[in-house]
C-alpha positions as CSV (number, residue, x, y, z in Angstrom):
1,M,0.0,0.0,0.0
2,K,2.9,2.4,0.8
3,L,4.4,1.7,-2.6
4,I,1.1,2.6,-4.3
5,L,0.8,5.9,-2.4
6,L,4.4,6.7,-3.2
7,Y,3.8,6.0,-6.9
8,L,0.7,8.2,-6.9
9,A,2.5,11.0,-5.1
10,A,5.4,10.8,-7.6
11,V,3.2,10.8,-10.7
12,N,1.1,13.6,-9.4
13,L,4.2,15.7,-8.7
14,A,5.6,14.9,-12.1
15,G,2.3,16.0,-13.7
16,M,2.2,19.2,-11.7
17,L,5.8,20.1,-12.6
18,A,5.1,19.3,-16.3
19,V,2.2,21.8,-16.4
20,F,4.1,24.5,-14.6
21,W,7.1,23.9,-16.9
22,D,4.9,24.0,-20.0
23,K,3.3,27.3,-18.8
24,R,6.7,28.8,-18.3
25,R,7.9,27.7,-21.7
26,A,4.7,29.1,-23.3
27,R,5.3,32.5,-21.8
28,R,8.8,32.5,-23.2
29,E,7.6,31.2,-26.6
30,E,9.9,28.1,-26.4
31,W,9.5,24.5,-27.3
32,R,6.5,23.1,-25.5
33,I,5.5,19.9,-23.8
34,R,3.2,17.8,-25.9
35,E,-0.4,17.6,-24.8
36,R,-0.2,13.9,-25.2
37,T,2.5,13.8,-22.5
38,L,0.3,15.7,-20.1
39,F,-2.6,13.3,-20.8
40,L,-0.3,10.3,-20.4
41,L,0.9,11.6,-17.0
42,A,-2.8,12.0,-16.1
43,A,-3.7,8.5,-17.4
44,F,-1.0,6.9,-15.2
45,G,-2.6,8.3,-12.1
46,G,-1.6,11.9,-12.1
47,T,-5.0,13.4,-13.0
48,P,-5.5,15.4,-9.7
49,G,-2.0,16.9,-10.0
50,V,-2.3,17.8,-13.7
51,Y,-5.8,19.3,-13.2
52,G,-4.9,21.1,-10.0
53,A,-1.8,22.7,-11.6
54,M,-3.8,23.7,-14.7
55,R,-6.3,25.5,-12.5
56,L,-3.6,27.0,-10.2
57,C,-1.5,28.6,-13.0
58,R,-4.4,29.1,-15.4
59,H,-2.8,27.0,-18.1
60,K,-4.8,25.2,-20.9
61,T,-8.1,26.2,-19.2
62,R,-9.6,27.3,-22.5
63,H,-9.0,23.8,-24.0
64,K,-12.2,21.8,-23.8
65,R,-10.1,18.7,-24.3
66,F,-8.4,19.3,-20.9
67,M,-11.3,20.9,-19.0
68,W,-13.7,18.1,-19.8
69,G,-11.2,15.3,-20.6
70,L,-9.3,15.3,-17.3
71,P,-12.3,15.2,-15.0
72,L,-13.8,12.5,-17.2
73,L,-10.6,10.5,-17.0
74,F,-10.5,10.9,-13.2
75,F,-14.0,9.7,-12.7
76,T,-13.3,6.8,-15.1
77,Q,-10.3,5.8,-13.1
78,V,-12.2,6.0,-9.8
79,A,-15.0,3.8,-11.3
80,V,-12.5,1.2,-12.5
81,L,-10.7,1.1,-9.2
82,G,-14.0,0.9,-7.3
83,Y,-15.2,-2.0,-9.5
84,G,-11.9,-3.7,-9.1
85,A,-12.1,-3.4,-5.3
86,Y,-15.7,-4.7,-5.4
87,Y,-14.8,-7.6,-7.6
88,W,-11.8,-8.5,-5.4
89,Y,-13.9,-8.4,-2.2
90,T,-16.8,-10.4,-3.7
91,H,-14.6,-13.1,-5.1
92,F,-11.9,-13.4,-2.5
93,G,-13.7,-12.0,0.6
94,F,-10.8,-10.1,2.1
95,P,-9.4,-6.6,1.6
96,V,-6.3,-5.9,-0.5
97,R,-3.1,-5.6,1.5
């Protein structure tokens, strides 16, 4: 369980830093981070970090793909994890350790 929490903390921190870095590079009109990279960080568990950083530094908030896509991705991830926990509990009868 500690390893999972450490992983989630790391991927959320990486997602936040990527958004902040992309915002900085956008202001300087430099080479940018691909949107695909930001979505991949979110897909691997960093959705709260990416979305929070977007809102905090007001970056990509006009892109419907991000403003609708990230919350949809987050709720999908929560639903899949919830179903997985339910399936595990009903078939094996004990909590995941």
